[in-house]
Structures are given as structure tokens and as C-alpha cells.
C-alpha positions as CSV (number, residue, x, y, z in Angstrom):
1,M,-39.8,-35.4,166.1
2,A,-41.5,-37.0,169.1
3,A,-41.0,-35.2,172.4
4,T,-38.6,-36.8,174.9
5,P,-40.3,-38.3,178.0
6,L,-39.0,-35.5,180.0
7,H,-40.6,-32.8,177.8
8,S,-43.8,-34.7,177.6
9,F,-44.1,-34.6,181.5
10,Q,-43.0,-30.9,181.5
11,N,-45.8,-30.2,179.2
12,L,-48.4,-31.9,181.2
13,V,-47.2,-30.2,184.4
14,A,-47.3,-26.8,182.6
15,C,-51.0,-27.6,181.6
16,L,-52.0,-28.5,185.1
17,Q,-50.4,-25.3,186.6
18,Q,-52.8,-23.3,184.3
19,Q,-55.8,-25.4,185.1
20,V,-55.6,-26.0,188.8
21,Q,-56.2,-22.9,191.0
22,A,-56.2,-22.5,194.9
23,P,-57.6,-23.7,197.0
24,E,-57.1,-26.8,194.7
25,H,-53.8,-28.8,194.7
26,F,-52.5,-31.4,192.4
27,T,-49.7,-33.9,192.3
28,L,-48.7,-35.7,189.0
29,S,-46.6,-38.9,189.0
30,Y,-45.1,-40.1,185.7
31,S,-43.7,-43.6,184.7
32,A,-42.4,-44.6,181.5
33,E,-40.2,-47.3,179.9
34,Q,-38.6,-48.3,176.6
35,S,-37.8,-52.0,177.1
36,H,-36.4,-54.8,175.1
37,F,-37.5,-58.1,176.2
38,I,-36.0,-61.4,174.8
39,R,-37.2,-64.8,176.0
40,F,-34.9,-67.8,175.7
41,N,-35.3,-71.5,175.7
42,H,-32.6,-74.1,175.1
43,A,-30.3,-71.0,174.9
44,K,-32.0,-69.9,171.7
45,V,-34.2,-66.8,171.2
46,R,-37.9,-67.8,171.1
47,Q,-39.6,-64.4,171.4
48,A,-38.4,-60.8,171.2
49,G,-40.1,-57.7,171.4
50,E,-40.0,-54.0,172.5
51,V,-42.4,-52.4,174.9
52,Q,-42.7,-48.4,174.9
53,Q,-45.3,-47.2,177.5
54,A,-46.1,-44.1,179.7
55,S,-48.7,-43.4,182.3
56,C,-49.5,-40.7,184.8
57,V,-51.2,-40.6,188.2
58,L,-53.0,-37.6,189.0
59,K,-54.1,-36.6,192.4
60,L,-56.3,-33.8,193.2
61,V,-56.7,-32.2,196.6
62,N,-59.4,-29.7,197.9
63,D,-61.1,-29.0,201.3
64,G,-59.3,-31.8,203.0
65,R,-60.3,-34.5,200.5
66,Q,-58.1,-36.2,198.0
67,A,-58.8,-38.5,194.8
68,E,-56.5,-39.9,192.3
69,L,-56.8,-41.4,188.8
70,Q,-54.3,-43.2,186.6
71,F,-54.4,-42.7,182.8
72,T,-52.2,-44.0,179.9
73,L,-50.3,-41.8,177.6
74,G,-49.5,-42.1,174.0
75,N,-47.3,-40.3,171.5
76,D,-49.5,-37.5,170.7
77,A,-49.1,-34.5,172.9
78,E,-52.6,-33.2,172.2
79,V,-54.2,-36.6,172.8
80,D,-52.3,-36.7,176.2
81,R,-53.4,-33.2,177.0
82,Q,-57.0,-34.1,176.5
83,R,-56.8,-37.2,178.7
84,L,-55.1,-35.1,181.4
85,L,-57.9,-32.6,181.3
86,Q,-60.5,-35.4,181.3
87,A,-58.9,-37.0,184.4
88,L,-59.0,-33.5,186.1
89,D,-62.7,-33.0,185.4
90,Q,-63.5,-36.5,186.6
91,L,-61.5,-36.0,189.9
92,R,-63.4,-32.6,190.5
93,Q,-66.7,-34.4,190.1
94,T,-65.5,-37.1,192.6
95,L,-64.1,-34.9,195.3
96,P,-67.3,-33.6,196.9
97,L,-68.5,-37.3,197.2
98,L,-65.6,-38.2,199.4
99,A,-65.2,-37.8,203.2
100,A,-62.3,-35.6,204.5
101,D,-59.1,-37.5,204.9
102,P,-58.0,-37.2,208.5
103,Y,-54.4,-38.2,207.7
104,L,-53.8,-36.0,204.5
105,Q,-50.6,-34.3,204.8
106,L,-49.2,-32.3,201.9
107,N,-45.4,-31.5,201.5
108,D,-45.7,-27.7,200.6
109,S,-41.9,-27.3,200.3
110,A,-40.5,-26.5,196.9
111,W,-37.7,-28.8,195.8
112,N,-36.0,-30.0,192.5
113,S,-34.3,-33.3,191.8
114,H,-32.8,-34.2,188.4
115,S,-30.9,-37.5,187.8
116,V,-30.2,-39.0,184.3
117,Q,-28.1,-42.4,184.5
118,D,-27.6,-42.9,180.8
119,Q,-24.8,-45.3,180.7
120,P,-24.7,-47.0,177.4
121,L,-26.4,-50.5,177.4
122,P,-24.9,-53.3,175.4
123,E,-26.0,-54.0,171.9
124,I,-28.6,-56.7,171.7
125,A,-26.3,-58.5,169.1
126,Q,-23.6,-58.5,171.7
127,V,-25.6,-60.0,174.4
128,L,-27.1,-62.7,172.1
129,A,-23.5,-63.6,170.9
130,Q,-22.1,-64.1,174.3
131,I,-25.1,-66.2,175.4
132,E,-24.7,-68.3,172.3
133,Q,-21.0,-68.6,172.8
134,G,-21.3,-69.6,176.5
135,A,-24.5,-71.6,176.6
136,S,-25.4,-73.0,173.2
137,D,-24.9,-76.6,174.6
138,L,-27.1,-76.0,177.5
139,D,-30.8,-76.0,178.3
140,L,-31.0,-72.3,179.3
141,V,-34.4,-70.8,179.9
142,G,-34.6,-67.1,180.8
143,I,-35.6,-63.5,180.1
144,Y,-33.4,-60.6,179.2
145,A,-34.9,-57.2,179.8
146,A,-33.1,-53.9,179.2
147,G,-33.7,-50.2,178.5
148,P,-34.4,-46.8,180.2
149,I,-36.9,-46.4,183.0
150,C,-38.3,-42.9,183.7
151,R,-40.0,-41.6,186.8
152,G,-41.2,-38.0,187.3
153,F,-43.2,-36.1,190.1
154,A,-44.5,-32.5,190.2
155,N,-47.0,-30.7,192.4
156,S,-48.8,-27.3,192.7
157,F,-46.2,-26.2,195.4
158,D,-43.3,-26.2,192.6
159,A,-41.7,-29.4,193.5
160,F,-40.3,-31.2,190.5
161,G,-38.3,-34.4,190.4
162,W,-37.0,-36.4,187.3
163,H,-35.4,-39.8,187.3
164,Q,-34.1,-41.7,184.3
165,A,-31.8,-44.6,184.5
166,N,-30.7,-47.4,182.1
167,S,-30.3,-51.0,183.2
168,F,-30.4,-54.6,182.1
169,N,-31.6,-57.6,183.9
170,F,-30.9,-61.2,182.6
171,D,-32.8,-63.8,184.8
172,W,-32.1,-67.3,183.6
173,S,-32.0,-71.1,184.9
174,L,-29.9,-73.9,183.5
175,F,-31.9,-77.3,183.4
176,H,-30.4,-80.8,183.9
177,S,-31.8,-83.7,182.0
178,N,-33.0,-85.1,185.2
179,G,-35.3,-82.1,185.8
180,Q,-33.0,-80.2,188.4
181,A,-32.0,-76.7,187.7
182,V,-29.6,-73.9,188.6
183,K,-31.1,-70.5,188.9
184,A,-28.9,-67.4,188.1
185,N,-29.1,-63.7,187.4
186,Y,-26.9,-61.0,186.0
187,A,-28.1,-57.3,186.3
188,G,-26.8,-53.7,186.4
189,Q,-26.0,-50.8,184.4
190,N,-22.7,-51.7,182.8
191,W,-22.5,-55.1,181.0
192,N,-19.2,-56.6,181.6
193,C,-18.3,-59.6,179.4
194,D,-15.9,-61.1,181.8
195,A,-18.4,-60.8,184.8
196,F,-21.2,-62.3,182.8
197,A,-18.8,-65.2,181.6
198,L,-17.8,-65.9,185.2
199,R,-21.5,-66.1,186.3
200,L,-22.4,-68.4,183.5
201,R,-19.4,-70.6,184.3
202,Q,-20.3,-70.8,187.9
203,A,-23.9,-71.9,187.0
204,R,-22.4,-74.5,184.5
205,E,-20.3,-75.9,187.3
206,Q,-23.2,-76.3,189.7
207,L,-25.3,-77.8,186.8
208,E,-22.7,-80.6,186.7
209,Y,-23.1,-81.4,190.3
210,L,-26.7,-81.8,189.9
211,G,-26.2,-84.9,187.9
212,R,-25.1,-86.7,191.0
213,P,-27.7,-88.8,193.0
214,L,-29.7,-86.7,195.5
215,K,-28.8,-86.7,199.1
216,T,-31.7,-86.7,201.5
217,L,-31.1,-85.2,204.8
218,A,-32.9,-85.8,208.2
219,P,-34.7,-82.8,209.8
220,G,-32.3,-81.1,212.1
221,E,-29.9,-78.3,212.4
222,Y,-27.1,-77.8,209.9
223,R,-24.2,-75.5,209.3
224,A,-25.0,-73.6,206.1
225,Y,-24.0,-70.9,203.7
226,L,-26.7,-68.8,202.1
227,A,-25.9,-67.1,198.7
228,P,-27.0,-63.5,198.2
229,A,-30.0,-64.7,196.3
230,A,-31.1,-66.7,199.4
231,I,-30.4,-63.7,201.6
232,D,-32.6,-61.6,199.2
233,E,-35.6,-63.9,199.9
234,I,-35.0,-63.6,203.6
235,M,-34.8,-59.7,203.4
236,A,-37.8,-59.5,201.2
237,M,-39.8,-61.0,204.0
238,L,-38.3,-58.7,206.6
239,C,-39.1,-55.7,204.3
240,W,-42.7,-56.8,204.5
241,G,-43.5,-54.4,207.3
242,G,-40.2,-54.8,209.1
243,F,-39.0,-51.3,208.6
244,S,-42.4,-49.6,208.4
245,A,-43.3,-46.9,210.7
246,Q,-47.0,-47.8,210.4
247,S,-46.3,-51.4,211.3
248,L,-44.0,-50.7,214.2
249,A,-46.6,-48.2,215.6
250,T,-49.3,-50.8,215.5
251,K,-47.2,-53.7,216.6
252,N,-47.4,-55.7,213.4
253,S,-43.8,-55.4,212.4
254,P,-41.6,-58.8,212.2
255,L,-38.8,-56.5,213.7
256,Q,-40.8,-55.2,216.5
257,R,-38.4,-56.5,219.1
258,L,-35.4,-55.2,217.3
259,Y,-36.8,-51.6,217.2
260,A,-38.0,-51.9,220.8
261,S,-34.4,-52.8,221.8
262,D,-35.7,-56.1,223.2
263,A,-33.5,-58.1,220.7
264,R,-30.7,-57.4,218.4
265,L,-29.0,-58.9,215.4
266,N,-25.3,-59.7,215.0
267,P,-23.0,-56.6,215.2
268,M,-21.8,-57.5,211.6
269,V,-25.4,-56.7,210.3
270,S,-25.7,-53.0,209.0
271,I,-28.7,-52.5,206.6
272,A,-29.2,-49.1,204.8
273,E,-31.9,-47.7,202.4
274,Q,-29.2,-46.5,200.0
275,V,-31.0,-44.5,197.5
276,S,-28.1,-42.3,196.3
277,G,-26.4,-43.9,193.4
278,S,-29.1,-46.6,193.0
279,L,-31.7,-47.1,190.3
280,S,-34.6,-45.7,192.4
281,P,-35.7,-42.1,192.1
282,A,-34.4,-39.7,194.9
283,F,-38.1,-38.7,195.5
284,S,-41.2,-40.7,196.7
285,D,-44.4,-41.4,195.0
286,E,-45.9,-38.9,197.6
287,G,-43.7,-36.1,196.5
288,A,-41.0,-36.0,199.1
289,P,-37.3,-36.1,198.7
290,R,-35.7,-39.3,199.8
291,N,-32.7,-39.6,202.0
292,D,-30.3,-42.4,202.7
293,L,-31.3,-44.1,205.9
294,R,-29.6,-46.3,208.4
295,L,-32.2,-48.9,209.2
296,I,-30.0,-51.1,211.1
297,E,-26.6,-50.3,212.4
298,Q,-24.3,-53.0,213.9
299,G,-27.2,-55.1,214.8
300,Q,-29.5,-52.4,216.3
301,G,-32.6,-51.0,214.8
302,L,-32.3,-47.2,214.0
303,D,-34.2,-45.4,211.3
304,R,-37.6,-46.4,210.0
305,L,-39.5,-45.6,206.9
306,I,-42.1,-42.9,207.5
307,C,-44.6,-41.8,204.7
308,A,-46.6,-38.8,205.0
309,R,-49.8,-40.5,206.2
310,S,-47.8,-42.4,208.9
311,A,-46.3,-39.1,209.9
312,A,-49.7,-37.6,210.3
313,E,-51.2,-40.4,212.2
314,F,-48.5,-41.1,214.6
315,E,-46.9,-37.7,214.9
316,L,-43.6,-38.5,213.2
317,L,-41.6,-36.7,210.8
318,A,-41.8,-38.2,207.3
319,N,-38.6,-39.0,205.5
320,G,-39.7,-39.8,201.9
321,A,-41.0,-43.4,202.2
322,D,-43.4,-44.5,199.6
323,G,-46.8,-45.4,201.0
324,H,-46.2,-48.9,201.5
325,E,-43.0,-48.2,203.6
326,S,-40.7,-50.7,202.1
327,P,-37.1,-50.2,201.1
328,C,-36.6,-49.4,197.4
329,A,-32.7,-49.5,197.6
330,L,-31.7,-52.1,200.3
331,S,-28.0,-52.2,200.9
332,M,-26.5,-54.6,203.4
333,A,-22.8,-54.0,204.5
334,A,-20.3,-56.5,203.3
335,G,-18.1,-58.7,205.6
336,E,-14.6,-60.3,205.3
337,L,-15.3,-63.7,203.9
338,A,-13.5,-64.0,200.6
339,Q,-15.5,-65.8,197.7
340,E,-12.9,-68.4,197.2
341,Q,-13.0,-69.3,200.9
342,I,-16.7,-70.0,201.2
343,L,-16.6,-73.9,200.9
344,T,-13.4,-74.0,202.9
345,R,-15.0,-72.0,205.8
346,L,-18.3,-73.9,205.5
347,D,-16.3,-77.1,205.7
348,T,-19.2,-79.5,206.2
349,G,-22.8,-78.5,205.7
350,L,-25.3,-77.0,203.1
351,Y,-24.5,-74.5,200.3
352,I,-27.9,-73.0,199.5
353,S,-28.2,-71.0,196.4
354,N,-31.8,-70.1,196.6
355,L,-34.9,-70.1,199.0
356,W,-38.5,-70.2,197.8
357,Y,-42.1,-69.8,198.9
358,L,-41.2,-68.0,202.1
359,N,-43.8,-67.0,204.8
360,F,-43.9,-66.2,208.4
361,S,-44.4,-69.0,210.7
362,D,-44.2,-66.6,213.8
363,L,-44.2,-63.0,212.7
364,P,-43.5,-61.4,216.2
365,A,-40.3,-63.6,216.5
366,A,-39.3,-62.8,213.0
367,R,-39.5,-66.6,212.3
368,M,-40.0,-67.7,208.7
369,T,-40.4,-70.9,206.8
370,G,-39.8,-71.7,203.2
371,L,-38.1,-74.3,200.9
372,T,-34.7,-74.7,199.5
373,R,-34.8,-74.9,195.7
374,F,-32.6,-75.1,192.7
375,A,-28.9,-75.6,193.4
376,T,-28.6,-76.8,197.0
377,F,-25.6,-78.9,197.9
378,W,-24.3,-81.1,200.6
379,V,-20.5,-80.2,201.3
380,E,-17.9,-82.2,203.1
381,N,-14.5,-81.1,203.9
382,G,-14.9,-78.2,201.8
383,K,-15.9,-79.9,198.7
384,I,-19.4,-80.2,197.1
385,Q,-20.5,-84.0,197.4
386,A,-24.2,-84.1,196.2
387,P,-27.3,-82.1,195.5
388,V,-29.8,-82.1,198.4
389,S,-33.4,-83.0,198.0
390,T,-35.8,-80.0,198.6
391,M,-36.1,-79.4,202.2
392,R,-38.2,-77.0,204.4
393,F,-36.5,-74.7,206.8
394,D,-38.1,-72.8,209.7
395,D,-35.8,-70.3,211.5
396,S,-35.6,-66.9,212.9
397,A,-33.9,-63.8,211.5
398,Y,-32.7,-63.2,215.0
399,S,-30.8,-66.6,214.8
400,L,-29.8,-66.5,211.0
401,L,-28.7,-62.9,211.2
402,G,-28.1,-62.9,214.9
403,S,-26.6,-65.4,217.3
404,Q,-25.8,-68.0,214.6
405,L,-24.2,-65.7,211.9
406,E,-20.6,-66.4,211.6
407,A,-19.5,-64.4,208.5
408,L,-20.6,-62.3,205.6
409,T,-19.0,-62.3,202.3
410,A,-16.7,-59.5,201.1
411,E,-18.2,-59.5,197.7
412,R,-21.8,-58.5,197.3
413,E,-24.3,-58.9,194.5
414,L,-26.5,-56.3,193.0
415,I,-29.9,-57.9,192.6
416,L,-32.6,-55.8,190.7
417,S,-36.2,-56.5,190.6
418,T,-37.3,-59.0,187.9
419,S,-41.0,-57.8,188.3
420,T,-42.5,-56.7,185.0
421,Y,-46.1,-56.7,186.4
422,G,-47.5,-53.8,184.6
423,Q,-44.2,-52.2,184.1
424,R,-40.4,-52.9,184.9
425,Q,-39.5,-51.8,188.5
426,T,-36.6,-49.8,189.9
427,S,-36.2,-51.5,193.3
428,S,-32.9,-53.2,194.1
429,S,-30.9,-55.1,196.9
430,H,-27.2,-55.0,197.3
431,L,-26.4,-58.1,199.4
432,P,-23.4,-60.3,200.7
433,G,-23.8,-64.0,201.4
434,A,-23.9,-65.4,204.9
435,L,-22.3,-68.3,206.5
436,V,-24.4,-69.4,209.7
437,K,-23.4,-72.0,212.3
438,R,-27.0,-73.4,212.4
439,L,-30.1,-73.6,210.1
440,T,-33.1,-75.5,211.2
441,L,-34.6,-77.9,208.6
442,T,-38.0,-79.4,209.5
443,L,-38.9,-81.8,206.9
């Protein structure tokens, strides 16, 4: 019988503990997945497969120097052990060639973290049957990915972390015969047939509106509702250095003014790094326990994400952030706007399902530009009238989530990362939709 991922990792750690002796120190990070991937076109399965993979990143530290090497694991314990020893030997040869790292900071505390979220995933046959039942007459294109993801960490200071979580992620689009499309997503750990049917029905309803003639808007300022997927794109831009201690210390953060108390967001806006209960491990890739953090509280900047290198460079206290200092489990507090009241409260304006191709147009002002895409509609008197031609917006987070924010939805959407570049990811966002008094469209 093949060893479980946890036992495989434990065996590699035990091997390192025998081979690495002071003044050497090691860290070992482990990643593994067992994933089903199913690709759909015209609501039919066009490609299906399974991926099982595991890899490690070994870091060796000695005399103020550090070097790391990644290697792939197999299903043979002895082969894996030999690869580990080869990596260790290569790093020992490399270290003397390197300069000392002035910002090297090792976490020498012993800690233990163990989390296994093994909720049963839906049977593939069940998923396929429900997609067939609800979308057989539609041009549905998408990818379904599901299975356990594992992360491990250990070092020579007796720190040990293990994280394993089951999840699924169905990312799809419905295409109209005129080429327009509705993009939708359903992800989580517990497949709910009713919840998926509702999500599919909402997408189908939006698809019907896409058959109407396109409405072209003149550049200007418009009242707008931004769905959670659109808010996710905005938050992804703000997470690009926004909460990073390194970016804030070097004045390169888009939220510099917020953390300097020179600006604030709407008091309705509270944003946390909510690691507990999320799909992300409760420890960083640097080997530090992660804590829940209050990044923004009632519109004001509070905690920032501090990795070990930033802590050493800027004389701060590390709080478990990864090296890139970006949230792994972003959670934005809900508001009071009921789902069924969105169009009524919007009255006349834009309903924006997705934003696309965002970038900063003025980073210090947290001003960003991007395109509306997929299902964006013109609403009059609380009723959808027509799809809107693709438009470019250019606006600031201090406006959209600040002075012009009118309401946040009471319901939030869990958005899991759809990235499969190299491996499935564990990052997530839990976000409401937002009703804004004014959104600036430029062309």
C-alpha cells in the first residue's frame, strides 16, 4: 500500500533530521494534490483526467547564507529519499558560493499545526448528471476541478505543520449565439444541488438578456452595482502590494494614504485575512504560524502583512505572511442589501457582473482602469433593459469603496482561485457585492 501524503512528508522530515546537523538548519515545504479535471464544451465532456503530483522545496541555511531547491516526488519512498539527499548535497555545495543574507531571519520557535478538512466531495457522476440536466441545451464552456490539496512544513527547530483540504471549483461561461457570454462560478467544499441549480438558473436568465440589442453608453458617471466577481477583480489589484509591509515601507503601496491615515474608505468596509476556517494552511511558506488579521476596520487601515524578511529589514514583528505579502484568505464584511433588492435599489444604472484586464492608472491614488466584460446590463426603474457594450472604467478605490459606496450585500460569495498554473491553489476571497452612487466610464 502506498504511503499517504502525510506519511511521505513525515518520512522525508525524519531523513533530514538525521542528515542535517548544527550549525546547519533546514526548512522543508511540501505541496501535493490529487485532482480531477473535466473540460466542457457545449455542456458536454470533451476532456477528463486526473492529476496526482507532489513536490518539495528544501532550504538549507548555514553561516548566514541560505539556498533552496525544488524537486518532484514520486510514489517510491526510496526514490524520494534519494532525491532529497541529492538536493541536500547540491545545496551544501552551493552555500559557500553565496553572500551572506542581511535579512535572513529564522523562526526558531517549535510549533505544531494539523488541519484535515476531509468533507466528502460530490461523485463525478452526480456533478455530470446535474450539469447535463440543467444545461444540456446551452453552449456551456468550462472546467471542473476537484480533489484534496495538501501543504506541509517542517524545520530543524521542530516546527511542523500539515494542512489538507478537499474542494471543488466549477468555472464556466454560457455563450449566446451572438457571441456574448455570461461568466459564472460555483466553488466550495460542500456541493449543494439547490445552490448550484440557482447559480445556473441566474446565469441562464442573464443569457436571455444578452439576446437584446446592445446599448452603447457615452463616457460619464453612472450609478452601478458591482457583483462579487467584479469586486474580486478590484480587491486583487489592491492586494498587489496594498497590505504589504514591504510596499508600505517603501511607499509603493496603492493603499499608502489609507495606512498613513491621510485617507479612509467607507465605514462599511472591513477587510480581514481570515485564515481560520479557510482553505489556506495556518502556516506560511516561511514556517511561521498564521493568525487572522484585521487589515481594514470600518474604513481605516490597521494590520499589514509582514513576512520574516520585511520584519528584519524594517524592524517589525512578523505575523505569518508569505514572502509576497498578499492575503491568502481575504474576507470582506457583509452589508445589509438583500439579494432580491439589488435591482430595486440600483433603480437606474449599470449592473456589472465582471471586470477584466485591470491595471493601475494612478497607483498612489489607488486609481485603476479596466473593462466591463461578459454580462453587464443597463437597468431602468429596477428592471434590466439591455446588455451594454464593453466599456472602460477609470476610478479610485477611495471612491468606489469610499465616498461613493452606498451599500454592500448581505450575501457573500466564496471565490476560490481558479489558477492551475503548476498546481491548484488554496487562496480564496469571501466577498459581497457593492452598490455605488458613481462609477466613471471613460470610453
